[in-house]
C-alpha positions as CSV (number, residue, x, y, z in Angstrom):
1,M,21.8,34.0,4.6
2,T,19.0,36.4,2.8
3,D,16.4,38.0,4.5
4,T,13.4,36.3,3.5
5,E,15.1,32.2,4.2
6,D,14.4,30.6,7.2
7,D,16.8,29.0,9.2
8,N,14.6,26.5,10.6
9,T,13.4,25.2,7.1
10,I,14.3,21.6,6.3
11,P,16.6,21.9,2.4
12,F,15.1,19.5,0.4
13,R,16.5,18.6,-2.8
14,S,13.9,19.9,-5.9
15,G,12.6,16.7,-7.3
16,H,12.2,14.6,-4.1
17,M,9.5,16.4,-3.2
18,D,5.8,15.1,-4.2
19,G,3.1,17.3,-5.5
20,D,0.2,15.0,-5.6
21,T,-2.5,14.2,-2.7
22,L,-2.4,11.6,-0.5
23,G,-4.9,9.8,-2.4
24,G,-2.9,10.3,-5.9
25,R,0.0,8.6,-4.2
26,I,-1.9,6.0,-2.8
27,W,-3.3,5.0,-6.1
28,R,0.1,5.7,-7.4
29,A,2.0,2.9,-5.2
30,R,-1.2,0.2,-5.7
31,D,-0.7,0.8,-9.3
32,A,2.9,0.0,-9.6
33,L,2.1,-3.0,-7.7
34,N,-0.5,-3.9,-9.8
35,M,-3.1,-4.4,-7.2
36,S,-6.7,-4.3,-6.7
37,L,-8.4,-2.1,-4.7
38,D,-9.7,-5.1,-3.5
39,D,-6.4,-6.6,-2.9
40,L,-5.7,-3.3,-1.0
41,A,-8.5,-3.4,0.8
42,A,-8.6,-7.3,1.8
43,R,-4.7,-6.7,2.8
44,M,-5.6,-4.2,5.3
45,G,-8.5,-5.5,6.9
46,L,-11.1,-2.7,5.5
47,P,-14.0,-2.5,3.6
48,Q,-13.0,-1.4,-0.2
49,E,-15.0,1.6,0.2
50,T,-12.8,2.8,2.8
51,V,-9.6,2.6,0.9
52,S,-11.5,4.2,-2.0
53,D,-12.8,6.5,0.2
54,W,-8.3,7.8,1.0
55,E,-7.5,7.0,-2.5
56,R,-10.2,9.8,-3.7
57,D,-9.0,12.0,-1.3
58,H,-12.3,11.7,0.8
59,A,-11.3,10.8,3.8
60,E,-7.3,10.3,5.2
61,P,-6.1,7.2,6.9
62,R,-5.3,7.0,10.8
63,T,-2.0,7.1,11.9
64,N,-1.6,2.9,12.3
65,A,-2.9,2.4,9.2
66,L,-0.8,5.1,7.4
67,Y,2.0,3.0,8.4
68,L,0.3,-0.1,7.7
69,L,-0.5,0.9,4.3
70,A,2.9,2.3,3.7
71,G,4.3,-1.3,4.7
72,V,1.1,-2.7,2.5
73,L,2.7,-1.1,-0.8
74,G,5.8,-0.5,-0.2
75,V,6.7,2.7,-0.1
76,S,8.0,5.0,3.1
77,P,5.7,6.3,5.5
78,S,7.3,10.0,4.5
79,W,6.8,9.9,0.8
80,L,3.2,7.9,1.5
81,I,2.3,11.2,4.0
82,A,4.1,13.9,2.2
83,G,5.5,12.8,-0.8
84,I,9.2,13.1,0.6
85,G,11.4,10.7,-0.6
86,Q,11.6,8.2,-3.2
87,S,8.6,7.0,-5.6
88,P,7.3,3.9,-6.6
89,E,8.1,4.9,-10.1
90,D,11.5,6.4,-9.0
91,A,12.1,2.8,-7.4
92,N,10.9,0.7,-10.6
93,H,13.8,2.2,-12.7
94,H,16.5,1.2,-10.1
95,S,17.8,-2.0,-11.6
96,E,18.8,-3.6,-8.5
97,L,15.3,-3.1,-7.0
98,H,13.8,-5.2,-9.7
99,P,14.8,-8.9,-8.4
100,I,13.6,-7.9,-5.0
101,M,10.1,-6.9,-6.3
102,R,9.4,-10.0,-8.1
103,Q,10.2,-11.9,-5.5
104,L,7.7,-9.7,-3.1
105,H,5.4,-10.3,-6.2
106,H,5.7,-13.8,-6.0
107,I,5.4,-13.6,-2.1
108,R,2.0,-12.0,-2.1
109,A,0.9,-14.3,-5.0
110,L,1.2,-16.6,-2.7
111,H,0.2,-15.4,0.1
112,E,-3.3,-15.2,-1.3
113,Q,-3.1,-18.4,-2.6
114,T,-2.8,-19.7,1.0
115,G,-6.2,-17.4,1.5
116,T,-7.8,-18.8,-1.1
117,A,-7.0,-22.5,0.1
118,I,-7.7,-21.7,3.5
119,A,-11.1,-20.2,3.2
120,A,-12.0,-23.2,0.6
121,L,-11.1,-26.0,4.1
122,E,-13.3,-23.8,6.2
123,A,-16.1,-24.3,3.7
124,E,-15.7,-28.3,3.8
125,I,-15.0,-28.4,7.4
126,A,-18.3,-26.4,7.5
127,K,-20.7,-28.7,5.2
128,L,-19.1,-31.4,7.2
129,T,-19.9,-30.2,10.3
130,L,-23.7,-29.2,9.6
131,R,-23.7,-33.1,8.0
132,D,-22.5,-34.5,10.5
133,R,-25.2,-32.8,12.7
134,D,-27.6,-34.1,10.7
């Protein structure tokens, strides 16, 4: 060890650290999933402006939101927070992950369709309720 080395540092292999900002990593992970900003905000239960502010580095999510965000985007919290680990672009190069990603996209589409169907049913129920009152 040289005089300039610190034995309290954690060595990370070069190529596994991401120099992007938190907002840039949020955008890249969302883009890798072909997810719109509105979809991400809806899945998080937040206003679109809040998520947009995160992506533009105008604000940062709280810790609990960061972990939820990592789960929704399918990335590790450590990559999202500090760029340490595998990026979505790296994951897309591993052929064994492709079937899993296809299944995830399929399930997300079904989830979105279910949400749309529930909203339509709720609207119909509201109409029937109003009609019965008259």
